[in-house]
C-alpha positions, 0 to 999 in steps of 0.5 A: 577955738586955739584960746579955748585949747590953750586955756584947758592944757593950760587947766589941765598943767593946773589940776595935774600938779594940785593935789586930787580928792577923791571920794571913796564908797567901798560895798561888799556885794557878797561873802562867800567862804571865810577860811580861818587857817589861810586867813582869806576870805572870798567875795563880791565887792563893788568899789566906786571912785569918785573925783572932780574933773573941771575939763567936762564942766562944759562938756554937752555931749550925751554919750559918755563914749566920746569922752577921751578917758585916756586923756584925763588925770585917773587917779590908778585906784587899786585893792591892795589885799587880793590874792592872785587874778581876781576877776574884774569888770571897769566903767566909767560915769559923768555926774554933775552937779547942782551948778553944773560942775563935774565928776567922774565916777570909776566904778568895779566890780571885782571876785577873788580871794582875799587877804585878812590877818586873824585875831584869835585870842579869844577863839572859838569866841571872837569877832573879825572885821573882813577888810578891802584895803584900796590904795592910789598909785599916786604919791601921798601928797599928789592924791588925797584919798576919804570917804565918801560922805554923800554916797555911805558905804554899805554890806549886802547880809541877805548874800552872807554864804557863811551864815552858819558859822558865821553872822554878818553885821550890817557896818561898814567902817572907814580908816585913813591907812598909807602905805609903801611901795616896794616895787620902785627904788625909791619908795614913796608913801602911797594913800590908802582906805581901810574898809572893815566889815565885821563877824560874830563865830558863832562858837555853838560847833567848838562849844558841843564837839570839843568844849563840852566832850573835854570837860566830860572827859575832866570830870571822869578823873573823879571816877578814877578814885572810885578804885581801891587805893591798894592799887595804884597802878590802874589807878595811874592807867585810867589817867594816862588814857584820860590825859591822851584822850585831851591830848587827841582833842588837843591836836584835832583843835588846831587843824581849826586854826592856823599856827599862832605863836599865841593861845587862844580861849579854845587852847587855854580851855584844853590845856587847862584840863590837861593840867587838871587831869595830869594832876590827878595821875601825879596824885596816884602816883604820891599816895602810895609813898604816904602813911598806909594809915593816913592815906584813905582821909588824905585821899578823901581830901583830896578827892573834894578838892579836886572838884572844888578846884575841878568847879572853880575853874570852870566857873573862872573860866565861864565868868571871864568869857562871858564878861570878855564877849560882852565888852567886845560885843557891847563896842560892835553894837556901839560901831553900829550905832554910829554907823546907821546914825552917819548913814541917817545923816547921808541920806538927810543933809544930802542936797537933793540935786548932788545927790540925783542931778546926773546926765540920763546915759546909766544904760550907756556907760562906758565899760574901759577895761575887763580882766578875768 
């Protein structure tokens, strides 16, 4: 018995020095609200960490509640981009491979608000990634975090709450990420995994309620040419009224996005319309300084030129949006197809004993913590 304890202690010491591999699976169970202004999303996620534990290979106990989890190695997994105090439940389980090798499963359900850096250059035709940054408190040379290829991460689309504003795609991507611990004197690099699901904004609200109305206001500038050229004050007054209406819509559009230092597509459209209205108002002032005899003909040429400019600007904007939108959606479709291929490969290539053989005590899982 003493020799067995000594061997276990030696094995534990060796394993502590070796770099441990931890397999991570992430599931977006429920996405409740995507807040563009605050750059956050709220919801419920499930995270499962799986790692090899040789000390439990010879375990014959069928009640995992008797296992001393505190005496075993732990990867110290945490979700890095959660905001505030999230509600989470953590429990552990065991899984055995075909040769009797033991794997520890640490599972957690986390409900909270997660920060997300929004890319709004193409707002309101944007495509956003909602992400989870899962890290370990161990150093990079101690732990290797990898995506679980036997149990692929996924997203539950049936419980998506924000369906009226977003379209949730059915794939999850994972990429490695290294972070630094900012709360210790000697900073060290921590391994991490970046899990991302994808949502596409439904732009109908902004198209019908802002862009369409703004295009009508811009088109109304042509009506100012119906006012007699002998009454330039009336023309300019009408142009200023239309320009102020554009300012109102610009303010309304600014309430839908955070304070960013770059222009969105909606900003470009509204600003372009306002510049168009400005040019029309300037023309009505310039026409008063031209020769009275030739001004009628020049005013007609200017009217035709503004119509052509209006049509060309809208055609260019629509073509650019279609090209960029097609390119982005093609990339999303490609990512989704690659995910489906990985999902199919994981379901067919994995040995059944590795996937299914585990001790039958799921109903007696050891709950090790609950934070509210």
